[in-house]
CHARMM-style PDB file with segment names, atoms N, HN, CA, C and O in Angstrom:
ATOM      1  N   MET     1       0.855  -1.191   0.000  1.00  0.00      PROA
ATOM      2  CA  MET     1       0.000   0.000   0.000  1.00  0.00      PROA
ATOM      3  C   MET     1       0.897   1.250   0.000  1.00  0.00      PROA
ATOM      4  O   MET     1       1.805   1.354   0.825  1.00  0.00      PROA
ATOM      5  N   PRO     2       0.654   2.183  -0.907  1.00  0.00      PROA
ATOM      6  CA  PRO     2       1.457   3.422  -0.935  1.00  0.00      PROA
ATOM      7  C   PRO     2       1.319   4.213   0.357  1.00  0.00      PROA
ATOM      8  O   PRO     2       0.330   4.089   1.079  1.00  0.00      PROA
ATOM      9  N   ASP     3       2.335   5.030   0.633  1.00  0.00      PROA
ATOM     10  HN  ASP     3       3.138   5.130   0.047  1.00  0.00      PROA
ATOM     11  CA  ASP     3       2.356   5.780   1.893  1.00  0.00      PROA
ATOM     12  C   ASP     3       1.151   6.703   2.030  1.00  0.00      PROA
ATOM     13  O   ASP     3       0.632   6.877   3.133  1.00  0.00      PROA
ATOM     14  N   GLY     4       0.696   7.299   0.922  1.00  0.00      PROA
ATOM     15  HN  GLY     4       1.118   7.157   0.026  1.00  0.00      PROA
ATOM     16  CA  GLY     4      -0.426   8.234   0.983  1.00  0.00      PROA
ATOM     17  C   GLY     4      -1.766   7.558   1.197  1.00  0.00      PROA
ATOM     18  O   GLY     4      -2.708   8.209   1.651  1.00  0.00      PROA
ATOM     19  N   ALA     5      -1.887   6.274   0.886  1.00  0.00      PROA
ATOM     20  HN  ALA     5      -1.122   5.745   0.517  1.00  0.00      PROA
ATOM     21  CA  ALA     5      -3.164   5.569   1.000  1.00  0.00      PROA
ATOM     22  C   ALA     5      -3.206   4.784   2.307  1.00  0.00      PROA
ATOM     23  O   ALA     5      -2.824   3.615   2.353  1.00  0.00      PROA
ATOM     24  N   LYS     6      -3.667   5.428   3.352  1.00  0.00      PROA
ATOM     25  HN  LYS     6      -3.977   6.378   3.315  1.00  0.00      PROA
ATOM     26  CA  LYS     6      -3.751   4.779   4.659  1.00  0.00      PROA
ATOM     27  C   LYS     6      -5.212   4.553   5.018  1.00  0.00      PROA
ATOM     28  O   LYS     6      -6.092   5.306   4.601  1.00  0.00      PROA
ATOM     29  N   THR     7      -5.454   3.520   5.787  1.00  0.00      PROA
ATOM     30  HN  THR     7      -4.739   2.908   6.126  1.00  0.00      PROA
ATOM     31  CA  THR     7      -6.812   3.300   6.262  1.00  0.00      PROA
ATOM     32  C   THR     7      -7.122   4.350   7.320  1.00  0.00      PROA
ATOM     33  O   THR     7      -6.207   4.926   7.909  1.00  0.00      PROA
ATOM     34  N   PRO     8      -8.397   4.601   7.565  1.00  0.00      PROA
ATOM     35  CA  PRO     8      -8.740   5.582   8.614  1.00  0.00      PROA
ATOM     36  C   PRO     8      -8.131   5.231   9.974  1.00  0.00      PROA
ATOM     37  O   PRO     8      -7.712   6.125  10.710  1.00  0.00      PROA
ATOM     38  N   ALA     9      -8.080   3.956  10.309  1.00  0.00      PROA
ATOM     39  HN  ALA     9      -8.420   3.230   9.711  1.00  0.00      PROA
ATOM     40  CA  ALA     9      -7.502   3.551  11.598  1.00  0.00      PROA
ATOM     41  C   ALA     9      -6.009   3.867  11.650  1.00  0.00      PROA
ATOM     42  O   ALA     9      -5.505   4.337  12.670  1.00  0.00      PROA
ATOM     43  N   GLU    10      -5.309   3.609  10.552  1.00  0.00      PROA
ATOM     44  HN  GLU    10      -5.719   3.228   9.723  1.00  0.00      PROA
ATOM     45  CA  GLU    10      -3.874   3.923  10.507  1.00  0.00      PROA
ATOM     46  C   GLU    10      -3.641   5.423  10.614  1.00  0.00      PROA
ATOM     47  O   GLU    10      -2.714   5.867  11.292  1.00  0.00      PROA
ATOM     48  N   GLU    11      -4.478   6.196   9.947  1.00  0.00      PROA
ATOM     49  HN  GLU    11      -5.231   5.835   9.396  1.00  0.00      PROA
ATOM     50  CA  GLU    11      -4.346   7.655  10.006  1.00  0.00      PROA
ATOM     51  C   GLU    11      -4.594   8.159  11.429  1.00  0.00      PROA
ATOM     52  O   GLU    11      -3.884   9.043  11.909  1.00  0.00      PROA
ATOM     53  N   LEU    12      -5.598   7.598  12.097  1.00  0.00      PROA
ATOM     54  HN  LEU    12      -6.174   6.880  11.707  1.00  0.00      PROA
ATOM     55  CA  LEU    12      -5.868   7.999  13.483  1.00  0.00      PROA
ATOM     56  C   LEU    12      -4.704   7.636  14.398  1.00  0.00      PROA
ATOM     57  O   LEU    12      -4.338   8.421  15.272  1.00  0.00      PROA
ATOM     58  N   ARG    13      -4.121   6.461  14.207  1.00  0.00      PROA
ATOM     59  HN  ARG    13      -4.418   5.824  13.496  1.00  0.00      PROA
ATOM     60  CA  ARG    13      -2.963   6.066  15.025  1.00  0.00      PROA
ATOM     61  C   ARG    13      -1.792   7.013  14.798  1.00  0.00      PROA
ATOM     62  O   ARG    13      -1.100   7.402  15.739  1.00  0.00      PROA
ATOM     63  N   ARG    14      -1.578   7.384  13.520  1.00  0.00      PROA
ATOM     64  HN  ARG    14      -2.141   7.068  12.755  1.00  0.00      PROA
ATOM     65  CA  ARG    14      -0.480   8.300  13.200  1.00  0.00      PROA
ATOM     66  C   ARG    14      -0.712   9.661  13.850  1.00  0.00      PROA
ATOM     67  O   ARG    14       0.204  10.242  14.432  1.00  0.00      PROA
ATOM     68  N   ARG    15      -1.941  10.164  13.749  1.00  0.00      PROA
ATOM     69  HN  ARG    15      -2.685   9.692  13.277  1.00  0.00      PROA
ATOM     70  CA  ARG    15      -2.252  11.470  14.351  1.00  0.00      PROA
ATOM     71  C   ARG    15      -2.145  11.418  15.869  1.00  0.00      PROA
ATOM     72  O   ARG    15      -1.658  12.357  16.498  1.00  0.00      PROA
ATOM     73  N   ARG    16      -2.605  10.310  16.454  1.00  0.00      PROA
ATOM     74  HN  ARG    16      -3.001   9.547  15.943  1.00  0.00      PROA
ATOM     75  CA  ARG    16      -2.536  10.176  17.909  1.00  0.00      PROA
ATOM     76  C   ARG    16      -1.082  10.162  18.380  1.00  0.00      PROA
ATOM     77  O   ARG    16      -0.751  10.783  19.390  1.00  0.00      PROA
ATOM     78  N   ALA    17      -0.223   9.461  17.657  1.00  0.00      PROA
ATOM     79  HN  ALA    17      -0.493   8.957  16.837  1.00  0.00      PROA
ATOM     80  CA  ALA    17       1.197   9.415  18.007  1.00  0.00      PROA
ATOM     81  C   ALA    17       1.823  10.803  17.889  1.00  0.00      PROA
ATOM     82  O   ALA    17       2.625  11.199  18.735  1.00  0.00      PROA
ATOM     83  N   ALA    18       1.453  11.545  16.834  1.00  0.00      PROA
ATOM     84  HN  ALA    18       0.801  11.223  16.147  1.00  0.00      PROA
ATOM     85  CA  ALA    18       1.997  12.893  16.652  1.00  0.00      PROA
ATOM     86  C   ALA    18       1.523  13.815  17.773  1.00  0.00      PROA
ATOM     87  O   ALA    18       2.304  14.609  18.298  1.00  0.00      PROA
ATOM     88  N   LEU    19       0.248  13.711  18.138  1.00  0.00      PROA
ATOM     89  HN  LEU    19      -0.386  13.066  17.712  1.00  0.00      PROA
ATOM     90  CA  LEU    19      -0.270  14.536  19.236  1.00  0.00      PROA
ATOM     91  C   LEU    19       0.403  14.174  20.554  1.00  0.00      PROA
ATOM     92  O   LEU    19       0.724  15.055  21.351  1.00  0.00      PROA
ATOM     93  N   SER    20       0.614  12.899  20.782  1.00  0.00      PROA
ATOM     94  HN  SER    20       0.353  12.183  20.134  1.00  0.00      PROA
ATOM     95  CA  SER    20       1.264  12.458  22.011  1.00  0.00      PROA
ATOM     96  C   SER    20       2.679  13.022  22.106  1.00  0.00      PROA
ATOM     97  O   SER    20       3.101  13.477  23.169  1.00  0.00      PROA
ATOM     98  N   ARG    21       3.413  12.989  20.986  1.00  0.00      PROA
ATOM     99  HN  ARG    21       3.071  12.619  20.122  1.00  0.00      PROA
ATOM    100  CA  ARG    21       4.767  13.567  20.976  1.00  0.00      PROA
ATOM    101  C   ARG    21       4.717  15.064  21.244  1.00  0.00      PROA
ATOM    102  O   ARG    21       5.534  15.592  21.998  1.00  0.00      PROA
ATOM    103  N   ALA    22       3.750  15.754  20.622  1.00  0.00      PROA
ATOM    104  HN  ALA    22       3.086  15.326  20.009  1.00  0.00      PROA
ATOM    105  CA  ALA    22       3.642  17.202  20.813  1.00  0.00      PROA
ATOM    106  C   ALA    22       3.315  17.532  22.268  1.00  0.00      PROA
ATOM    107  O   ALA    22       3.870  18.476  22.831  1.00  0.00      PROA
ATOM    108  N   ILE    23       2.426  16.765  22.871  1.00  0.00      PROA
ATOM    109  HN  ILE    23       1.975  15.998  22.413  1.00  0.00      PROA
ATOM    110  CA  ILE    23       2.070  16.990  24.277  1.00  0.00      PROA
ATOM    111  C   ILE    23       3.287  16.766  25.163  1.00  0.00      PROA
ATOM    112  O   ILE    23       3.552  17.560  26.066  1.00  0.00      PROA
ATOM    113  N   ASP    24       4.027  15.692  24.913  1.00  0.00      PROA
ATOM    114  HN  ASP    24       3.812  15.047  24.180  1.00  0.00      PROA
ATOM    115  CA  ASP    24       5.231  15.411  25.700  1.00  0.00      PROA
ATOM    116  C   ASP    24       6.248  16.544  25.580  1.00  0.00      PROA
ATOM    117  O   ASP    24       6.881  16.926  26.564  1.00  0.00      PROA
ATOM    118  N   GLU    25       6.401  17.080  24.361  1.00  0.00      PROA
ATOM    119  HN  GLU    25       5.887  16.770  23.562  1.00  0.00      PROA
ATOM    120  CA  GLU    25       7.339  18.189  24.167  1.00  0.00      PROA
ATOM    121  C   GLU    25       6.888  19.424  24.936  1.00  0.00      PROA
ATOM    122  O   GLU    25       7.703  20.092  25.573  1.00  0.00      PROA
ATOM    123  N   HSD    26       5.593  19.731  24.879  1.00  0.00      PROA
ATOM    124  HN  HSD    26       4.931  19.188  24.361  1.00  0.00      PROA
ATOM    125  CA  HSD    26       5.083  20.901  25.600  1.00  0.00      PROA
ATOM    126  C   HSD    26       5.229  20.726  27.109  1.00  0.00      PROA
ATOM    127  O   HSD    26       5.583  21.672  27.812  1.00  0.00      PROA
ATOM    128  N   LEU    27       4.960  19.530  27.607  1.00  0.00      PROA
ATOM    129  HN  LEU    27       4.672  18.761  27.037  1.00  0.00      PROA
ATOM    130  CA  LEU    27       5.120  19.281  29.043  1.00  0.00      PROA
ATOM    131  C   LEU    27       6.576  19.434  29.465  1.00  0.00      PROA
ATOM    132  O   LEU    27       6.859  19.942  30.550  1.00  0.00      PROA
ATOM    133  N   ALA    28       7.492  19.001  28.620  1.00  0.00      PROA
ATOM    134  HN  ALA    28       7.262  18.588  27.739  1.00  0.00      PROA
ATOM    135  CA  ALA    28       8.910  19.152  28.934  1.00  0.00      PROA
ATOM    136  C   ALA    28       9.290  20.630  28.999  1.00  0.00      PROA
ATOM    137  O   ALA    28      10.055  21.042  29.871  1.00  0.00      PROA
ATOM    138  N   VAL    29       8.753  21.426  28.072  1.00  0.00      PROA
ATOM    139  HN  VAL    29       8.132  21.092  27.364  1.00  0.00      PROA
ATOM    140  CA  VAL    29       9.025  22.869  28.087  1.00  0.00      PROA
ATOM    141  C   VAL    29       8.454  23.490  29.357  1.00  0.00      PROA
ATOM    142  O   VAL    29       9.125  24.289  30.010  1.00  0.00      PROA
ATOM    143  N   LEU    30       7.223  23.132  29.712  1.00  0.00      PROA
ATOM    144  HN  LEU    30       6.678  22.483  29.182  1.00  0.00      PROA
ATOM    145  CA  LEU    30       6.615  23.674  30.935  1.00  0.00      PROA
ATOM    146  C   LEU    30       7.430  23.289  32.162  1.00  0.00      PROA
ATOM    147  O   LEU    30       7.615  24.102  33.068  1.00  0.00      PROA
ATOM    148  N   GLU    31       7.913  22.061  32.194  1.00  0.00      PROA
ATOM    149  HN  GLU    31       7.763  21.401  31.458  1.00  0.00      PROA
ATOM    150  CA  GLU    31       8.710  21.597  33.331  1.00  0.00      PROA
ATOM    151  C   GLU    31      10.008  22.391  33.434  1.00  0.00      PROA
ATOM    152  O   GLU    31      10.440  22.735  34.535  1.00  0.00      PROA
ATOM    153  N   ARG    32      10.634  22.683  32.292  1.00  0.00      PROA
ATOM    154  HN  ARG    32      10.283  22.404  31.398  1.00  0.00      PROA
ATOM    155  CA  ARG    32      11.861  23.491  32.313  1.00  0.00      PROA
ATOM    156  C   ARG    32      11.566  24.905  32.796  1.00  0.00      PROA
ATOM    157  O   ARG    32      12.335  25.464  33.578  1.00  0.00      PROA
ATOM    158  N   HSD    33      10.461  25.487  32.340  1.00  0.00      PROA
ATOM    159  HN  HSD    33       9.836  25.033  31.705  1.00  0.00      PROA
ATOM    160  CA  HSD    33      10.127  26.856  32.735  1.00  0.00      PROA
ATOM    161  C   HSD    33       9.683  26.932  34.192  1.00  0.00      PROA
ATOM    162  O   HSD    33       9.784  27.986  34.820  1.00  0.00      PROA
ATOM    163  N   ARG    34       9.196  25.829  34.725  1.00  0.00      PROA
ATOM    164  HN  ARG    34       9.114  24.973  34.215  1.00  0.00      PROA
ATOM    165  CA  ARG    34       8.728  25.806  36.113  1.00  0.00      PROA
ATOM    166  C   ARG    34       9.849  26.194  37.072  1.00  0.00      PROA
ATOM    167  O   ARG    34       9.594  26.868  38.070  1.00  0.00      PROA
ATOM    168  N   GLY    35      11.065  25.789  36.794  1.00  0.00      PROA
ATOM    169  HN  GLY    35      11.272  25.241  35.984  1.00  0.00      PROA
ATOM    170  CA  GLY    35      12.202  26.111  37.642  1.00  0.00      PROA
ATOM    171  C   GLY    35      12.632  27.558  37.532  1.00  0.00      PROA
ATOM    172  O   GLY    35      13.409  28.028  38.363  1.00  0.00      PROA
ATOM    173  N   THR    36      12.145  28.288  36.521  1.00  0.00      PROA
ATOM    174  HN  THR    36      11.513  27.906  35.846  1.00  0.00      PROA
ATOM    175  CA  THR    36      12.558  29.677  36.339  1.00  0.00      PROA
ATOM    176  C   THR    36      11.569  30.658  36.939  1.00  0.00      PROA
ATOM    177  O   THR    36      11.752  31.869  36.809  1.00  0.00      PROA
ATOM    178  N   SER    37      10.505  30.158  37.606  1.00  0.00      PROA
ATOM    179  HN  SER    37      10.356  29.175  37.712  1.00  0.00      PROA
ATOM    180  CA  SER    37       9.531  31.074  38.202  1.00  0.00      PROA
ATOM    181  C   SER    37      10.152  31.770  39.410  1.00  0.00      PROA
ATOM    182  O   SER    37      11.086  31.240  40.011  1.00  0.00      PROA
ATOM    183  N   PRO    38       9.650  32.942  39.771  1.00  0.00      PROA
ATOM    184  CA  PRO    38      10.208  33.675  40.918  1.00  0.00      PROA
ATOM    185  C   PRO    38      10.139  32.841  42.195  1.00  0.00      PROA
ATOM    186  O   PRO    38       9.153  32.136  42.410  1.00  0.00      PROA
ATOM    187  N   PRO    39      11.152  32.904  43.037  1.00  0.00      PROA
ATOM    188  CA  PRO    39      11.178  32.100  44.266  1.00  0.00      PROA
ATOM    189  C   PRO    39       9.996  32.372  45.188  1.00  0.00      PROA
ATOM    190  O   PRO    39       9.543  31.464  45.884  1.00  0.00      PROA
ATOM    191  N   SER    40       9.488  33.599  45.208  1.00  0.00      PROA
ATOM    192  HN  SER    40       9.856  34.337  44.643  1.00  0.00      PROA
ATOM    193  CA  SER    40       8.393  33.927  46.121  1.00  0.00      PROA
ATOM    194  C   SER    40       7.154  33.087  45.830  1.00  0.00      PROA
ATOM    195  O   SER    40       6.480  32.647  46.762  1.00  0.00      PROA
ATOM    196  N   THR    41       6.842  32.857  44.556  1.00  0.00      PROA
ATOM    197  HN  THR    41       7.389  33.214  43.800  1.00  0.00      PROA
ATOM    198  CA  THR    41       5.649  32.069  44.244  1.00  0.00      PROA
ATOM    199  C   THR    41       5.832  30.615  44.646  1.00  0.00      PROA
ATOM    200  O   THR    41       4.867  29.974  45.062  1.00  0.00      PROA
ATOM    201  N   GLU    42       7.017  30.087  44.537  1.00  0.00      PROA
ATOM    202  HN  GLU    42       7.801  30.608  44.199  1.00  0.00      PROA
ATOM    203  CA  GLU    42       7.263  28.701  44.922  1.00  0.00      PROA
ATOM    204  C   GLU    42       7.223  28.540  46.442  1.00  0.00      PROA
ATOM    205  O   GLU    42       6.689  27.549  46.940  1.00  0.00      PROA
ATOM    206  N   SER    43       7.775  29.494  47.179  1.00  0.00      PROA
ATOM    207  HN  SER    43       8.209  30.299  46.775  1.00  0.00      PROA
ATOM    208  CA  SER    43       7.834  29.346  48.634  1.00  0.00      PROA
ATOM    209  C   SER    43       6.513  29.721  49.302  1.00  0.00      PROA
ATOM    210  O   SER    43       6.205  29.206  50.376  1.00  0.00      PROA
ATOM    211  N   ASP    44       5.731  30.603  48.691  1.00  0.00      PROA
ATOM    212  HN  ASP    44       5.981  31.021  47.818  1.00  0.00      PROA
ATOM    213  CA  ASP    44       4.451  30.990  49.291  1.00  0.00      PROA
ATOM    214  C   ASP    44       3.429  29.860  49.241  1.00  0.00      PROA
ATOM    215  O   ASP    44       2.615  29.711  50.152  1.00  0.00      PROA
ATOM    216  N   ARG    45       3.471  29.086  48.202  1.00  0.00      PROA
ATOM    217  HN  ARG    45       4.132  29.206  47.461  1.00  0.00      PROA
ATOM    218  CA  ARG    45       2.442  28.078  48.009  1.00  0.00      PROA
ATOM    219  C   ARG    45       2.410  27.014  49.106  1.00  0.00      PROA
ATOM    220  O   ARG    45       1.355  26.830  49.712  1.00  0.00      PROA
ATOM    221  N   PRO    46       3.497  26.306  49.397  1.00  0.00      PROA
ATOM    222  CA  PRO    46       3.403  25.232  50.390  1.00  0.00      PROA
ATOM    223  C   PRO    46       3.208  25.729  51.818  1.00  0.00      PROA
ATOM    224  O   PRO    46       2.581  25.041  52.624  1.00  0.00      PROA
ATOM    225  N   ALA    47       3.720  26.884  52.143  1.00  0.00      PROA
ATOM    226  HN  ALA    47       4.229  27.444  51.489  1.00  0.00      PROA
ATOM    227  CA  ALA    47       3.667  27.361  53.529  1.00  0.00      PROA
ATOM    228  C   ALA    47       2.711  28.533  53.686  1.00  0.00      PROA
ATOM    229  O   ALA    47       3.048  29.532  54.321  1.00  0.00      PROA
ATOM    230  N   SER    48       1.517  28.415  53.108  1.00  0.00      PROA
ATOM    231  HN  SER    48       1.243  27.604  52.592  1.00  0.00      PROA
ATOM    232  CA  SER    48       0.565  29.517  53.249  1.00  0.00      PROA
ATOM    233  C   SER    48      -0.010  29.516  54.662  1.00  0.00      PROA
ATOM    234  O   SER    48      -0.296  28.449  55.206  1.00  0.00      PROA
ATOM    235  N   PRO    49      -0.183  30.686  55.266  1.00  0.00      PROA
ATOM    236  CA  PRO    49      -0.679  30.765  56.653  1.00  0.00      PROA
ATOM    237  C   PRO    49      -2.052  30.127  56.831  1.00  0.00      PROA
ATOM    238  O   PRO    49      -2.327  29.542  57.878  1.00  0.00      PROA
ATOM    239  N   GLU    50      -2.921  30.231  55.822  1.00  0.00      PROA
ATOM    240  HN  GLU    50      -2.698  30.706  54.971  1.00  0.00      PROA
ATOM    241  CA  GLU    50      -4.264  29.662  55.955  1.00  0.00      PROA
ATOM    242  C   GLU    50      -4.219  28.155  56.155  1.00  0.00      PROA
ATOM    243  O   GLU    50      -4.962  27.617  56.976  1.00  0.00      PROA
ATOM    244  N   SER    51      -3.364  27.476  55.421  1.00  0.00      PROA
ATOM    245  HN  SER    51      -2.761  27.913  54.754  1.00  0.00      PROA
ATOM    246  CA  SER    51      -3.329  26.017  55.511  1.00  0.00      PROA
ATOM    247  C   SER    51      -2.707  25.556  56.832  1.00  0.00      PROA
ATOM    248  O   SER    51      -3.047  24.478  57.319  1.00  0.00      PROA
ATOM    249  N   GLU    52      -1.813  26.341  57.416  1.00  0.00      PROA
ATOM    250  HN  GLU    52      -1.537  27.217  57.021  1.00  0.00      PROA
ATOM    251  CA  GLU    52      -1.176  25.935  58.669  1.00  0.00      PROA
ATOM    252  C   GLU    52      -2.101  26.142  59.870  1.00  0.00      PROA
ATOM    253  O   GLU    52      -2.026  25.384  60.837  1.00  0.00      PROA
ATOM    254  N   GLU    53      -2.962  27.146  59.825  1.00  0.00      PROA
ATOM    255  HN  GLU    53      -3.023  27.761  59.040  1.00  0.00      PROA
ATOM    256  CA  GLU    53      -3.811  27.440  60.975  1.00  0.00      PROA
ATOM    257  C   GLU    53      -5.050  26.566  61.046  1.00  0.00      PROA
ATOM    258  O   GLU    53      -5.623  26.414  62.125  1.00  0.00      PROA
ATOM    259  N   THR    54      -5.484  25.987  59.937  1.00  0.00      PROA
ATOM    260  HN  THR    54      -5.019  26.110  59.060  1.00  0.00      PROA
ATOM    261  CA  THR    54      -6.731  25.211  59.962  1.00  0.00      PROA
ATOM    262  C   THR    54      -6.513  23.795  60.409  1.00  0.00      PROA
ATOM    263  OT1 THR    54      -7.464  23.017  60.482  1.00  0.00      PROA
TER     264      THR     54
END
């Protein structure tokens, strides 16, 4: 079967694999940027006064 003539199931598998790779790449970028956020936002979140007093 020529490369251009794919069954609908094969096309869906190909698109799903491409989307999965794109999602993984975006998550990796977000994870890298997560470490570059200002320290105040990272330290304020776990030790918020409201959560400690309740």
